[in-house]
C-alpha positions in Angstrom: 50.9 -7.4 0.7 53.8 -7.4 3.1 56.2 -8.2 0.4 56.0 -6.2 -2.8 55.7 -8.2 -6.0 57.2 -5.8 -8.4 58.7 -7.1 -11.7 59.4 -5.0 -14.7 57.1 -7.1 -16.9 54.1 -6.7 -14.6 54.8 -3.0 -14.2 55.2 -2.5 -18.0 52.0 -4.5 -18.6 50.1 -2.3 -16.1 51.4 0.9 -17.6 50.4 -0.2 -21.1 46.9 -1.4 -20.1 45.9 1.2 -17.6 45.4 4.2 -20.0 43.2 2.0 -22.3 41.0 0.9 -19.3 40.7 4.5 -18.3 39.6 5.7 -21.8 37.1 2.9 -21.9 35.8 3.9 -18.5 35.2 7.5 -19.7 33.5 6.1 -22.9 31.1 4.0 -20.7 30.3 7.1 -18.6 29.7 9.4 -21.6 27.7 6.9 -23.5 25.9 5.3 -20.6 22.8 7.5 -20.8 21.7 6.0 -24.1 23.5 2.7 -24.2 24.4 0.0 -21.7 26.6 1.3 -18.9 26.7 4.5 -17.1 28.2 6.2 -14.1 28.7 3.2 -11.8 30.2 0.9 -14.4 32.4 3.7 -15.8 33.5 4.6 -12.3 34.4 1.0 -11.6 36.5 0.9 -14.8 38.3 4.1 -13.9 39.0 2.7 -10.4 40.2 -0.6 -11.9 42.8 1.3 -14.0 44.1 3.2 -11.0 44.1 0.1 -8.8 46.0 -1.9 -11.4 48.8 0.6 -11.1 48.6 0.6 -7.3 48.9 -3.2 -7.2 51.6 -3.5 -9.8 53.8 -0.5 -8.9 53.4 -0.1 -5.1 53.1 3.1 -3.2 55.7 5.1 -5.2 54.0 4.5 -8.6 50.5 4.8 -7.1 51.1 8.4 -5.9 51.8 9.5 -9.4 48.2 9.0 -10.6 46.0 10.1 -7.6 47.4 11.0 -4.3 45.8 9.2 -1.3 44.5 12.4 0.2 42.7 13.5 -3.0 40.2 10.6 -3.0 37.9 12.1 -0.4 37.5 15.5 -2.1 36.9 13.7 -5.5 34.2 11.6 -3.9 32.5 14.6 -2.4 32.7 16.6 -5.7 31.0 13.6 -7.5 28.2 13.5 -4.9 27.8 17.3 -5.0 27.5 17.2 -8.8 24.6 14.7 -8.4 22.8 16.6 -5.7 23.4 20.1 -7.2 21.8 19.0 -10.5 18.8 17.8 -8.6 18.5 20.8 -6.4 18.8 23.2 -9.3 15.8 21.5 -10.9 13.9 21.9 -7.7 14.8 25.5 -7.4 13.6 26.1 -10.9 10.1 24.7 -10.0 10.5 21.1 -11.1 11.0 17.8 -9.3 14.3 16.5 -8.0 16.4 15.5 -11.1 13.8 16.9 -13.5 16.3 17.6 -16.2 13.9 19.5 -18.3 13.9 22.3 -15.7 17.7 22.9 -15.8 18.5 26.6 -16.5 20.6 26.1 -19.6 19.6 28.8 -22.1 18.9 28.0 -25.7 18.3 24.3 -25.3 15.3 22.3 -26.2 13.7 20.1 -23.4 15.0 16.9 -24.9 18.5 18.2 -25.1 18.2 19.5 -21.5 17.3 15.9 -20.4 20.2 14.5 -22.4 22.7 17.0 -20.9 21.3 16.6 -17.4 21.7 12.8 -17.5 25.2 13.3 -18.8 26.0 15.6 -15.8 24.6 13.0 -13.4 26.6 10.2 -15.0 29.9 12.1 -14.7 29.1 12.9 -11.0 28.3 9.2 -10.2 31.4 8.0 -12.1 33.7 10.3 -10.2 32.2 9.4 -6.9 32.4 5.6 -7.5 36.0 5.8 -8.8 37.1 7.8 -5.8 35.3 5.6 -3.2 36.7 2.4 -4.7 40.2 3.8 -4.6 39.6 5.0 -1.1 38.5 1.6 0.0 41.7 0.0 -1.4 43.9 2.7 0.2 42.2 2.1 3.6 42.7 -1.6 3.3 46.4 -1.5 2.6 47.2 1.4 5.0 50.0 0.5 7.3 51.3 -2.4 5.2 54.8 -2.4 3.9 54.3 -2.2 0.2 56.5 -0.4 -2.2 
């Protein structure tokens, strides 16, 4: 990518398509615990929407979505959501990722499991998205694009 390939048509297409890919990625994450999909697939879709803008618009447009320095903290937050959910269940006397032991008052065990899986899926999606964007940023670091 030594020579930026920026045309108004490609940039317009990426700007129109990227929000829809991102919404579909969140849909896959939020419905992945009872339908096909989940955190990894949704995170990959979120990363695809961000990388589409980074490839089409170059560095100046890419920094408008997620700054390069923010990908590591986002990945850490995603992993911490995953492990914190499991460790809270252990602290409450259950097994690691035993969602029925989560201390959410007023919820039946089946709703606790439903909510626990949703929390896990969000953490995995956030981590996968941030790590894929981080890999791309590390691959193009130092190149003269945009």
